[in-house]
MARKOL-654031 format. One line per 2 residues: for each residue x, y negated, z of C-alpha. Coordinates in steps of 0.05 Angstrom, whole numbers, padded with zeros to 5 digits. Layout:
// residues N
X,Y,Z  ... .
// end
This chain:
// residues 61
-00128,00890,00633  -00086,00892,00568 .
-00142,00931,00534  -00193,00877,00551 .
-00145,00822,00529  -00133,00858,00463 .
-00208,00865,00452  -00218,00791,00467 .
-00163,00772,00419  -00192,00816,00365 .
-00261,00784,00374  -00228,00715,00371 .
-00196,00733,00304  -00262,00759,00277 .
-00300,00696,00296  -00244,00651,00271 .
-00245,00686,00204  -00321,00683,00194 .
-00326,00610,00172  -00271,00611,00119 .
-00299,00677,00093  -00371,00655,00090 .
-00362,00583,00068  -00291,00567,00043 .
-00311,00499,00014  -00340,00475,00080 .
-00280,00502,00118  -00232,00465,00071 .
-00270,00399,00080  -00271,00409,00155 .
-00195,00421,00156  -00184,00358,00113 .
-00225,00317,00162  -00187,00346,00221 .
-00121,00327,00190  -00144,00254,00191 .
-00161,00255,00265  -00113,00227,00317 .
-00075,00274,00364  -00118,00250,00422 .
-00183,00267,00386  -00157,00337,00370 .
-00135,00347,00443  -00204,00326,00468 .
-00238,00374,00420  -00191,00430,00444 .
-00206,00413,00517  -00281,00414,00504 .
-00275,00480,00469  -00236,00510,00527 .
-00286,00483,00578  -00344,00512,00537 .
-00308,00580,00536  -00298,00577,00611 .
-00370,00559,00621  -00393,00618,00578 .
-00346,00665,00615  -00376,00641,00681 .
-00447,00653,00656  -00434,00721,00626 .
-00391,00746,00683 .
// end
C-alpha cells in the first residue's frame, strides 16, 4: 500500500510541476488570479478537483 501511495504522490508532483516548467508566464498569471478569488471559490474549485479525481479513480479501477 505504501508503495502505491508513494507512486501516486510522485505522479502528483510530476503533473503539478509540468505547467510551471512548460509555461511559467501562464502559471504566474493563473496564481495571481487565484489570489484574488474568495476563500469559498477556492474551496469549491478544490472540491470539484477532488470529485473529478474520485470519478477518474472509479473509472480506471
